[in-house]
Steps between C-alpha positions, in 0.01 A plus 500: 500500500344167615612204314302181515532168318321486179380208279569692174776742415540802270869573385599853518635679187782651713706379792243629763383321820114487509241272644412368157840355422585364844548122516485348858708184457396363846120545469471408134751223519766377256280219405186690418384450145517849384850584630672672204806342346789739556706554195790717603671557170373802301353413167680680207184552281643778286828342414795735489336839586786731429545660153845645538781378268413672170765782548754253621460324160539799279683771687749581769543700803738784571561751779461882480570777740295785332147609514448407136654313222572666170602329181533586138398291190637526162297653216466378160820505278328601172304827429136438422221741562134570446400812313222686327518639151485876516516581126535224243557759232804642682601154635500624871407279784476545883686253722257441797620191695753226495388151386398403858276798533721736712469854389797616286396829333809697508739248640503249217830403342414524130773722324564659167631237249338213678324242276167401632209263422162657552194259498140607531189539288553170356856549354858512604752737337875564529588865560799730580476762778592837383382713796520404870562801713604451861209550745237454230269224454440560129722338244521501121536160326520497121402161348735339266208381282347841428514875566300497821306282739184605311632332189526173707131505599555668840250763606488774759375371834623151443557412874690216657785483243793289583853647430807270518852640465704231309809687377614831341620649165739800471675673208870479425737735692226636734516546875264305714169698498323326785331754743543292811699204646291204601555390871413164626151493642398346821210497742539533874266300738460516882330307766481536872487220764199455723495384865300196578419394857319226669471377860378197701428508872427230756421570868728347768207286623426351160863453450522280801192294456559132439213407264718409199408412148743332252556748207709539190563809297659639189807623689572172670329579831410146589416369852265594781557865559169637400586867552824461287269348227307827490824706501631278220186566298544869563856482356397279203222758421746782539745332265215479242429863558856597414449333164148604421582864578779490247248359249182696567615840635478833294617849549228751627360711221497889534135485571531238775415629852777274625750771402580799708540536874797386712442124456710484176291216356533513120475123409755307288490358155433138494542243216145526353510882516828518325384278216169685466690833496805412289434137365238326312162337555390206292145652478650806318712287270274217406163618621448169675667261748835414339493128586245359265639535152851504337382800307464690828847400614630609157355842586697495818822406314450791273470735797818359647679541181441877524630500858834324574419159349616317799492128398436329826188576702327360794130468525342493856115423435195390679345168452258588224772654286737208575245248361412723210863521407525116537193453278628749239831318465331164497279612222821552295589136543397219263351241729667155497323199371285358788619744748603858584845640415612800698849631523814352350404146577200273426300416817438119519278294717768426746570862608295770664339724232678832490255764381696800616781712349771688697607712210517543124682695227323728247707683238824607684325520845509222784217514744522312833162457674435472881184500711490799739311417816440853573265532192310177603446518870160628588625686805752708277486618146295203393201637691540854372534372138177301556317820560686714251351616166644389167834654434554588865575144613862402495556156352872501491821700426786452261835598643831514294783263633858611551627838609499863376771766505398838667670797641463527875475871596613423856796302424587694193582205272329251264392173668349177384201376699198284450200684339336462824667550851391624840685771669481528881634752739824402686809646653806369682292508825144443390345258249125548419473216259293307765531612861356298787500567864313404820394733778291435816546309837478144356846334469749782480350788695528827312184679641226475763246372249359161597530375154730395227496729200680385161563787268572475121633784285647541150577798278521423124411575144509319166708618209350400166763554226396479136128493566454533120607130479230381755141416415185446721267224376150638575 
């Protein structure tokens, strides 16, 4: 390629030598009017570009040696079911599901002698169970206020009855007549780790060139080593992948063509998938975004009351939701004379006006609010949300604070862990939490490849315990 001096220049989008971006210092001269002013330091126009850090705030990391993690979560203590009225005249009802919707046709725990509350059809009655055969979903419950359920305005075909066992009544000197012994209920969950990989390569020639640019990066890679800048960016991006995969991943469905074959790729359950499957979504609770009205928050509180009632919750939200919450809380405040009063103090003319809130208490619940860069950045979820339809955009997530107690199937004992924690594969000789290694002939020679290759690998999965206490704001 013939290179001649030019009076105008066209910068290349990549580091490539062309005749258009060649600057002949001797012919053009340092003193010529159009010589560019060289600014060596790279401009940080996007601020802090990484989004990692969310899981560090709300979870923990723990090693595992197996191909999957298995844990069990306690069921509800009290017996409460959904049922259909089979015959109001005979006071017979069919147990169909537990209160959470899990099918419980013949495995329910209602026994002869149990006192129950039955609600439905606009009334609630107290009844005594007189027939409850083992392995049978049909029970007979005679009301205390009348001969049969038909006398209490129940009718055949009344569906979605609620049945709550609240006690029992037995005759003097009688043996226990229960047909079965109730056992503690629990649900077992599993998740499998996925293997994440990334790689950066620079040729030996490029690694030895001396055209330096001063750089800075999120991982502290400051200086003039341009090819290490790119490697540092690769590592930073891979660190973000480790977190984003734990948030966005989902297991492959039976109909997915990913399943099958020898690749063994089945996906893993991330945070959002776990909440959608076993937790709550504000669009299904309030019908709208749960950050604009206290009444909508009260609907969320009512849902939390049904599931664990954990008092302290952390909210990680996007900018629009954060401002909506601030405005909602501000509207509850009586404005001070001649100024604005937010929070626990009165803003005056000598201090910066604080128009934001970091948390609030409603009922018996404390909420702590924090911005989540992942939901704001156009290059991450922010861009996806911008293009998503209503109800599919994720504006934030509510996560319970503290720890939960679960039974670990691998260790064979109860353990207390944060509701969220990452499991990574590791043994005494191998840790796959975050592996990095270098191959090639640049520096320490490991092969005849005239390049330096930096490899990144991790094998991990997320454990979301007690997802019934989580909520997506969408």
